[in-house]
C-alpha positions as CSV (number, residue, x, y, z in Angstrom):
1,M,-11.6,50.6,18.2
2,P,-8.8,52.2,16.2
3,K,-9.3,55.6,14.7
4,C,-7.6,56.6,11.5
5,P,-5.0,59.3,12.1
6,H,-5.6,60.8,8.6
7,C,-9.4,61.1,8.4
8,D,-10.6,60.3,11.9
9,K,-12.7,57.4,10.7
10,V,-13.3,54.8,13.4
11,I,-12.6,51.3,12.3
12,E,-14.0,48.3,14.2
13,R,-11.4,45.7,13.2
14,N,-7.6,45.7,12.9
15,D,-7.5,44.0,9.5
16,T,-10.1,46.5,8.2
17,F,-8.1,49.3,9.7
18,N,-4.9,48.2,7.9
19,R,-6.8,47.8,4.6
20,H,-8.3,51.3,5.1
21,I,-4.9,52.9,5.6
22,K,-3.4,51.1,2.5
23,S,-6.3,51.7,0.2
24,I,-7.3,55.3,1.1
25,H,-4.2,56.9,2.4
26,S,-1.5,55.3,0.3
27,D,-0.1,56.1,-3.1
28,F,0.2,52.4,-3.9
29,K,-2.0,51.6,-7.0
30,L,-2.5,48.5,-9.1
31,K,-3.2,48.9,-12.7
32,C,-4.9,46.5,-15.1
33,E,-2.6,45.5,-17.9
34,L,-5.5,45.3,-20.3
35,C,-7.3,48.6,-19.7
36,D,-7.2,51.8,-17.6
37,F,-8.7,50.2,-14.5
38,V,-6.8,51.2,-11.3
39,T,-7.3,50.0,-7.7
40,E,-5.5,49.8,-4.4
41,R,-6.5,46.2,-3.7
42,K,-5.3,43.0,-5.3
43,D,-8.6,41.3,-4.8
44,K,-10.4,44.1,-6.7
45,L,-8.0,43.9,-9.5
46,K,-8.4,40.1,-9.8
47,R,-12.2,40.5,-9.7
48,H,-12.0,43.1,-12.4
49,V,-9.8,41.0,-14.7
50,D,-12.0,37.9,-14.1
51,S,-15.3,39.7,-14.8
52,V,-14.2,42.0,-17.6
53,H,-11.3,40.3,-19.4
54,N,-11.6,36.6,-18.8
55,H,-14.9,36.1,-20.6
56,P,-15.2,35.3,-24.3
57,Q,-16.3,38.2,-26.4
58,Y,-18.6,37.8,-29.4
59,K,-18.2,40.4,-32.0
60,C,-20.6,41.2,-34.8
61,E,-19.2,41.0,-38.3
62,L,-21.5,43.8,-39.5
63,C,-21.0,46.5,-36.9
64,D,-19.2,47.4,-33.7
65,F,-21.4,45.4,-31.3
66,V,-19.6,43.2,-28.8
67,S,-21.2,40.9,-26.2
68,Q,-20.1,38.4,-23.7
69,R,-23.2,36.4,-24.5
70,K,-23.6,34.6,-27.8
71,D,-27.4,34.8,-27.6
72,M,-27.2,38.6,-27.4
73,L,-25.0,38.6,-30.5
74,K,-27.7,36.6,-32.4
75,R,-30.4,39.1,-31.5
């Protein structure tokens, strides 16, 4: 099992080891173009964009309330 030379964490799999090095000990960062979200992993950025920005948003005409669900807006 490989051991991280930076933090001595023992990693069981090589692919996990490589991901650990890139995400924890690298200055490489990915930033969402739509907000301040930052991550080291492409899959997390995609999940963020899909879950936060790719849903319709329903905005109240009377106040600042915003929801991703139309039924919540009606309430």
